C-alpha positions as CSV (number, residue, x, y, z in Angstrom):
1,M,-36.4,18.9,18.5
2,E,-34.7,19.8,15.2
3,V,-31.3,20.0,17.0
4,L,-32.0,16.7,18.7
5,F,-32.9,15.1,15.3
6,L,-29.7,16.4,13.8
7,Q,-27.6,15.1,16.7
8,I,-29.2,11.6,16.5
9,G,-28.6,11.5,12.8
10,N,-25.0,12.5,13.1
11,G,-24.6,9.9,15.8
12,L,-26.0,7.2,13.5
13,I,-23.6,8.3,10.8
14,I,-20.4,8.1,12.9
15,G,-21.7,5.0,14.6
16,S,-22.0,3.3,11.3
17,V,-18.3,3.8,10.8
18,Y,-17.5,2.3,14.2
19,A,-19.8,-0.6,13.3
20,L,-18.1,-1.3,10.0
21,V,-14.7,-1.5,11.5
22,A,-16.0,-3.5,14.5
23,L,-17.7,-6.1,12.2
24,G,-14.5,-7.1,10.6
25,L,-12.6,-7.0,13.9
26,N,-15.3,-9.1,15.6
27,M,-15.0,-11.8,12.9
28,I,-11.3,-11.9,13.2
29,W,-11.2,-11.8,17.0
30,S,-14.0,-14.4,17.5
31,I,-12.3,-16.9,15.1
32,T,-8.6,-16.4,15.5
33,D,-8.4,-14.9,19.0
34,I,-6.4,-12.0,17.7
35,P,-7.6,-8.5,18.5
36,D,-6.1,-7.2,15.2
37,F,-5.0,-3.6,16.1
38,A,-3.5,-3.4,12.6
39,Q,-7.0,-2.8,11.2
40,G,-6.5,0.8,12.4
41,S,-3.5,1.2,10.1
42,F,-5.3,-0.4,7.2
43,Y,-8.0,2.2,7.7
44,V,-5.4,5.0,7.3
45,L,-3.7,3.5,4.3
46,A,-7.0,2.8,2.5
47,A,-8.0,6.5,3.1
48,Y,-4.8,7.7,1.4
49,V,-5.3,5.3,-1.5
50,G,-8.9,6.6,-1.9
51,L,-7.7,10.2,-1.7
52,F,-5.0,9.7,-4.4
53,A,-7.3,7.7,-6.6
54,V,-9.6,10.7,-6.7
55,T,-7.1,13.6,-6.8
56,L,-4.3,12.1,-8.8
57,A,-5.9,9.4,-11.0
58,G,-9.2,11.3,-11.4
59,L,-11.3,8.2,-10.6
60,P,-14.9,8.5,-9.4
61,F,-15.6,8.1,-5.8
62,V,-17.2,4.7,-6.2
63,A,-14.0,3.4,-7.8
64,A,-11.9,5.0,-5.1
65,L,-14.1,3.3,-2.5
66,L,-13.7,-0.2,-4.1
67,L,-10.0,0.4,-4.5
68,G,-9.7,1.4,-0.8
69,M,-11.5,-1.8,0.2
70,A,-9.3,-3.9,-2.0
71,V,-6.1,-2.4,-0.5
72,G,-7.5,-3.0,3.0
73,A,-8.3,-6.6,2.2
74,L,-4.9,-7.3,0.5
75,L,-2.9,-5.8,3.4
76,A,-5.0,-7.8,6.0
77,F,-4.6,-11.0,4.0
78,L,-0.8,-10.6,3.7
79,C,-0.4,-9.9,7.4
80,E,-2.4,-13.0,8.3
81,R,-0.6,-15.2,5.7
82,L,3.0,-14.0,6.3
83,L,2.9,-13.1,10.1
84,Y,0.1,-14.3,12.2
85,R,-0.1,-17.7,10.7
86,R,3.6,-18.4,11.3
87,W,3.1,-18.1,15.0
88,R,-0.1,-20.0,15.1
89,E,1.6,-22.9,13.4
90,R,4.3,-22.9,16.0
91,T,2.7,-24.5,19.0
92,F,4.3,-22.8,21.9
93,R,2.8,-21.4,25.0
94,D,3.1,-17.7,24.2
95,A,1.9,-17.8,20.6
96,A,-1.2,-15.8,21.3
97,R,0.8,-13.2,23.1
98,V,3.2,-12.9,20.2
99,Q,0.4,-12.4,17.8
100,L,-1.1,-9.7,19.9
101,L,2.3,-7.9,20.1
102,C,2.7,-8.3,16.4
103,A,-0.7,-6.7,15.8
104,I,0.2,-3.7,18.0
105,A,3.6,-3.4,16.3
106,L,2.0,-3.4,12.8
107,F,-0.4,-0.6,13.9
108,F,2.4,1.7,14.9
109,L,4.6,0.6,12.0
110,F,2.1,1.4,9.3
111,A,1.1,4.7,11.1
112,N,4.7,5.8,11.1
113,V,5.2,4.8,7.4
114,A,2.1,6.9,6.5
115,N,3.6,9.8,8.5
116,A,7.0,9.5,6.8
117,L,5.5,9.3,3.3
118,W,2.8,12.0,3.6
119,T,3.7,14.0,6.8
120,G,1.2,14.6,9.5
121,K,-0.5,17.5,7.7
122,P,-4.2,16.7,7.2
123,R,-5.3,16.5,3.5
124,T,-8.7,17.4,2.3
125,F,-10.7,14.8,0.4
126,P,-12.6,16.4,-2.4
127,A,-16.4,16.5,-2.1
128,Y,-18.0,14.1,-4.5
129,M,-21.6,15.2,-4.1
130,E,-23.4,18.5,-3.3
131,G,-26.7,19.1,-1.7
132,A,-28.5,18.2,1.6
133,V,-31.8,17.0,2.9
134,F,-33.3,17.5,6.4
135,G,-30.0,19.2,7.3
136,F,-27.8,16.3,6.3
137,S,-25.5,16.5,3.3
138,Y,-25.9,13.7,0.8
139,M,-22.3,12.6,1.5
140,R,-23.2,12.0,5.2
141,I,-26.3,10.1,4.3
142,N,-24.3,8.0,1.9
143,V,-22.1,6.9,4.7
144,L,-25.0,5.4,6.6
145,I,-26.6,3.8,3.5
146,A,-23.3,2.3,2.4
147,A,-22.6,0.9,5.8
148,I,-26.0,-0.8,6.0
149,V,-25.5,-2.2,2.5
150,L,-22.1,-3.6,3.5
151,F,-23.6,-5.1,6.6
152,V,-26.4,-6.8,4.6
153,I,-23.8,-8.2,2.1
154,V,-21.6,-9.6,4.9
155,Y,-24.6,-11.0,6.7
156,L,-25.9,-12.8,3.6
157,F,-22.4,-14.1,2.8
158,I,-22.1,-15.6,6.3
159,M,-25.6,-17.0,6.4
160,K,-26.2,-18.2,2.8
161,T,-22.9,-19.3,1.4
162,K,-20.7,-22.4,1.9
163,Q,-17.8,-20.2,2.9
164,G,-20.0,-18.4,5.4
165,K,-21.0,-21.7,7.0
166,A,-17.4,-22.5,7.4
167,I,-16.8,-19.2,9.1
168,R,-19.7,-19.8,11.5
169,A,-18.4,-23.3,12.3
170,A,-14.9,-22.1,13.0
171,S,-16.3,-19.3,15.2
172,M,-18.2,-21.8,17.3
173,D,-15.6,-24.5,17.7
174,P,-12.4,-24.2,15.5
175,G,-11.1,-27.7,16.6
176,M,-14.3,-29.5,15.7
177,A,-14.7,-27.5,12.5
178,Q,-11.3,-28.7,11.4
179,V,-12.1,-32.3,12.3
180,L,-15.2,-32.0,10.1
181,G,-13.2,-30.8,7.1
182,V,-13.1,-27.0,7.4
183,N,-9.8,-25.5,6.3
184,I,-9.0,-23.2,9.2
185,D,-6.2,-21.5,7.2
186,T,-8.6,-20.6,4.4
187,V,-11.2,-19.3,7.0
188,N,-8.6,-17.2,8.7
189,S,-7.4,-15.6,5.5
190,M,-11.0,-15.0,4.5
191,V,-12.0,-13.2,7.7
192,F,-8.9,-11.1,7.7
193,A,-9.6,-10.0,4.1
194,I,-13.2,-9.2,4.9
195,G,-12.1,-7.2,8.0
196,G,-9.5,-5.3,6.0
197,A,-12.1,-4.5,3.3
198,L,-14.6,-3.2,5.8
199,S,-12.0,-1.0,7.5
200,G,-10.8,0.3,4.2
201,G,-14.4,1.0,3.1
202,A,-15.2,2.8,6.3
203,A,-12.1,5.0,5.9
204,V,-12.9,6.1,2.3
205,L,-16.6,6.7,3.2
206,V,-15.8,9.0,6.1
207,A,-12.7,10.7,4.6
208,P,-14.7,13.3,2.6
209,L,-16.5,14.4,5.8
210,Y,-13.3,15.2,7.7
211,S,-9.8,14.9,6.4
212,V,-7.0,12.3,5.8
213,F,-4.0,12.1,8.2
214,P,-1.8,9.4,9.6
215,S,-3.5,9.1,13.0
216,M,-7.0,9.1,11.7
217,G,-7.4,5.4,12.5
218,D,-6.7,5.7,16.2
219,L,-10.2,6.6,17.5
220,P,-12.2,4.4,15.1
221,L,-10.0,1.4,16.1
222,L,-10.5,2.1,19.9
223,K,-14.2,2.6,19.4
224,A,-14.5,-0.5,17.3
225,L,-12.8,-2.5,20.1
226,V,-15.4,-1.2,22.5
227,V,-18.2,-2.1,20.1
228,V,-16.9,-5.6,19.7
229,I,-16.9,-6.2,23.4
230,L,-20.3,-4.5,23.9
231,G,-22.0,-6.4,21.1
232,G,-20.4,-9.7,22.0
233,F,-18.2,-12.1,20.0
234,G,-19.8,-13.6,16.9
235,S,-22.9,-11.3,16.8
236,V,-23.3,-9.3,13.6
237,A,-26.6,-7.7,14.8
238,G,-24.9,-6.9,18.2
239,V,-22.1,-5.1,16.4
240,L,-24.5,-3.0,14.3
241,I,-26.8,-2.1,17.2
242,C,-24.0,-1.2,19.6
243,G,-22.0,0.7,16.9
244,L,-25.0,2.8,16.0
245,G,-26.0,3.2,19.7
246,L,-22.5,4.3,20.7
247,G,-22.5,6.9,18.0
248,V,-25.8,8.3,19.2
249,I,-24.7,8.3,22.8
250,E,-21.6,10.2,22.0
251,A,-23.5,12.8,19.9
252,L,-26.1,13.3,22.6
253,G,-23.6,13.3,25.4
254,A,-21.5,16.0,23.6
255,M,-24.6,18.1,23.2
256,Y,-26.3,17.7,26.6
257,V,-23.4,16.9,28.9
258,S,-20.1,18.1,27.6
259,S,-18.1,17.7,24.4
260,A,-14.9,17.5,26.5
261,Y,-15.9,13.9,27.5
262,Q,-17.2,12.9,24.0
263,H,-14.6,10.2,23.5
264,G,-14.8,9.0,27.1
265,Y,-18.5,7.9,27.1
266,A,-17.6,4.8,25.2
267,F,-15.2,3.6,27.8
268,F,-17.5,4.4,30.7
269,I,-20.2,2.3,29.0
270,L,-17.7,-0.5,28.4
271,I,-16.7,-0.7,32.1
272,L,-20.4,-0.7,33.1
273,V,-21.3,-3.5,30.7
274,L,-18.2,-5.6,31.7
275,L,-19.3,-5.3,35.3
276,L,-22.9,-6.2,34.6
277,K,-22.7,-8.5,31.6
278,P,-19.1,-9.6,30.8
279,K,-20.1,-11.6,27.7
280,G,-21.5,-8.5,26.0
281,L,-25.0,-7.5,25.3
282,F,-25.7,-9.9,22.4
283,G,-22.8,-12.4,22.2
284,R,-21.1,-15.2,24.0
285,V,-18.2,-15.3,26.4
């Protein structure tokens, strides 16, 4: 039972990282119709920024976390403003396809920039806290707590603020929202910035548990895509539940079935859900 408890806890911790990245991706995808693969590269760059903030600048971990979130938000905002918006404003048939290709290109471009600047050698992120409780280090527990806090903040922002109402309106019907006075350009910039901040925050939170390297964003991005589809477009609760659930399934599958298939369980579940419930477990088509 103790081992089972530890595996479930580890699954919830890594699942919270999937959920954080997926939340921003879900908001972007449901409003702009762009599966923003570049979020994976913002994840990597934010992790390096957090690492250098701690090791070179000597900043505390909380400051490094906020800095990583700010860098992720800024990069995402600039990509939307300077690239994606240009093709959206040009009303031609393949605009969506060009945006998708641009997102994929940005993902590989930033990953190669990170590799050129800092090589592929993994770098250790200094531990910022010692001690453990119930077999979990305080750093691991902090990942789960911080993820839940960020989810609550985003949820309250979406549900309680004027900007959040605009985001919900654009998510339901962008055309009608624009007719009613919602500035779609502002909404798009806002959700990209939120998505980048969440990806950056997830990266800095998880970096002390593992290491920092140029391809560290690959798996979180793929798992986040799975979580978005499983949870359903526009569903904050669905993303959280499916992210945490996916982490637990991977942890238990690695323990009781085989660790060789640990990263394959997500895609098996994805195919199953798409066959039985194409709109996702909690969202809309």
